[in-house]
N, C-alpha and C positions, 0 to 999 in steps of 0.2 A: 562527602563519602564519594569518593571515585565511583563512577559506574564502571560496571563490570565489559571488559573490554569487546567482548562481543558487543553489547549494548550500543558503544558508542560506535562499533561498526556499523551498527543498525539504520542507527543516527545519521550516518553519510548516506548508506543506502538509500533513506527517505526524501534525503537532500538533492540527491543526486536522480532520484527517479522524477521528481519537482521537476529539473533542469529540462530532461530530457522530455518532459511531456510539454514543456514550451518550446524546446527546439525541432522535436519530431512529430509533436502533435498540435502543434501551434494555439496550445491550448497550458493559458495561466494560472494556472491553480492560487489563488492568491490566499484564500479560505485557508488552505493546506497548509501552503508556507506559514501563515500567522500561528499556528497550530503550531506548528514542528518550535519555530521561535520561541513560544511561550509553554511549551509541554514537553518539546523532543520527541525523537522517532519513534520512541517504544506506547508511550501513550498517546499520542495522536493516532498510531497503527491502532491498537487495543481498544481507544473510543472509536475510530469508523468501522471496524469491523463487527463490534457490537450495539453499533444503531439497527434498531427493527428494519429501515431502508436505507439504499443506497445512498451513498452521497450526491450531491450536484456534482462532482467530480468526476464519480465512477460513472454518471450518466455521460458526461460530457464526452469520457475516454471511449464509454461503448458506442456511442454516434461518431465516433473518430476514427474507428477499430482498432482503438490501442489497449486494448483492458491487460494485455501486456504492461502499460504502464499503474496500473490501479497498486495500490496498498497490498489488496487481497493477491493477487497473484505474483509480486515479489514477493511474500510471502509462500506462497504454497509451490512455486518454485524452484524455491532454495532452502532446502534442507538444511541446511545450515545456521536459519533463523527457526526451524522448527522448537528448540527448545526454550523463546522466551514467551511462546505461545501458548495456553492450553489445549488439548485437544478438543473442549468444545470450542474456541476462539479460529484452532486450525479449520474444524466440519463449517460450521460460517463462512469461511470466506473461501473453503471449497464448493459447496454448494450456491453461493453467489455466484461465481465464477462459469459453474453448471449450467445455472438458471439462465443466464446469459450468451449461453453458448461457447466461452473461453473451451480453446484445445491445448492450449501449451505456448511457450516463448513463441514468437516470430521468423526473430532475431538468432 
C-alpha cells in the first residue's frame, strides 16, 4: 500500500532537513539518516519525539544554534505536518523546543 501524499512529502522534508544540517550547520546526522532510510520520515520523527531524552543530533544542533533544523522544529513550525502526529506528540515537541529556548524559525 502506498503512503498518503502528505506522508511522502514529510519523508522528503526529513531528508531535506538532514541535508540542510550538513550544509548549513556542518553537522552530519549519520544515525538520523540511517533511521530515515530504514524507517521513513514519519516513523523516525515519532520515535525521536517520543524518546524521554533529546537525541544526540538534537543536542548537536542546539550547540550549533540551529534548533530550527530539528525534527521538533520542522513539525511545530509547519501546521501542514500536524495531522500526522497526535496532540501528545505535538506537545512533547513544543515543550522540548521551549525547554531549549527556541523561539521560531530564523530563516
